[in-house]
N, C-alpha and C positions, 0 to 999 in steps of 0.2 A: 460500435453496435454489435460487432461479431466476436468480441473478446480478444481482438488483436491488440498488441502493445508495440509501439515503435519508439526507439530511442534515437533522437536526432541531434546532430551538431548544428549549431546556429548558422554555420557557413555553407551548409549543403542541403539540398532538397531531398537527398537520399538518406535513409536511416542507417545508423551505425549498426544497430541490432534490430531484429524484428522477431516477435514471438507470436505466432499465429495460434488461434484457438487456446489461448492461455487460460481461459475460464470455461472451457468446454462449450463455447458458443453463447454464453450469457453476456449480455451487454455490461460494459464497465461503466459504473456511474460515478466513481471517484478514484483518483490516483494522486498520490503525493509522495515526494521524497522525504525521507527521515530528516529532521532538522539537525540532528546530532551526529549522524553517520551517513556521509554522502553516497556510499555504495548501496544503500538500502532504500527500497520504496515499497509502498503498500497500495494494493488495488482492491476496491470493493466492487463486487458484481451485483447484478439485479436480484440475485437469490440470497443476498445477505451473507456471502462468503467473502472473507478477507484473505488475500494472498500476500505473503511476505516474500519479497525478492531480495536476496543479498548477493549482489553480483561478484563479490570477492569469494563467496563460498560456492556458488553455482550460477553460471550465466545462461543456462539452458532452461531451467525450471524454477518455480518458486521453492523456497526452502521450507515453507510452512503454509498451511491453510487452516483457517479458523472459521467455522460456521456459527452464526448468531441465530440460534434456533427459536428463541422466544417470540420474536416479532420482526417484521421487515424493517431493515435499516435503509433510510432514504439518502443519507450522506455521511461522510466522515471527514475529519480533519485531524491534524497532528499538533500537539503542543510540545514545546521544548525550548531550551535555551542553548543554542549552538555555541555561545561563547563560554559556557561552563562545561567542565569535563566530568560532571557528576553522572552523566549517562541517563538522566531522567528524560523519558520520552513518553508522552501520554497520547492516547487516541480518544477522540471525542466522536461518539456515534449518535446520530440523530435518528430516532425511530419514527415511523409513520404516525404513532399516537401523540407525538410531541415530546415524548420522554427523551432525555439526554442521558447517555451512559458514558462515563469516563473510565478508561482502563489504562494501566501502565504496561508498556512493552518490555519484554525481557531485556536484560542488560546486554546480552550478546548481540542484539540488533540495534541497540541504542548507544553504546559506548563508542566514542570517536576512534 
């Protein structure tokens, strides 16, 4: 609810990494690891901002931020085939109006 993200190992109650105020205080409403690239995850905040984290490139801050200006996004999920090395990774955004938007992620964040 405060924009903090914690990365945990299943065998410990303490986080391996923690990023406080990663969304400038906006609640995170969806977070998902990339299906095709294990070091990348995406976070959606309550203001319809999508943050892209690539832990191999930068483990302190997101490597990119994209605002969806047209309408509030209520949730997101990722599409991809991890068993294929084609690097296709899609992002499905569900908007409050009921509209669904599908976008492809840049190859640099999708390739294994």
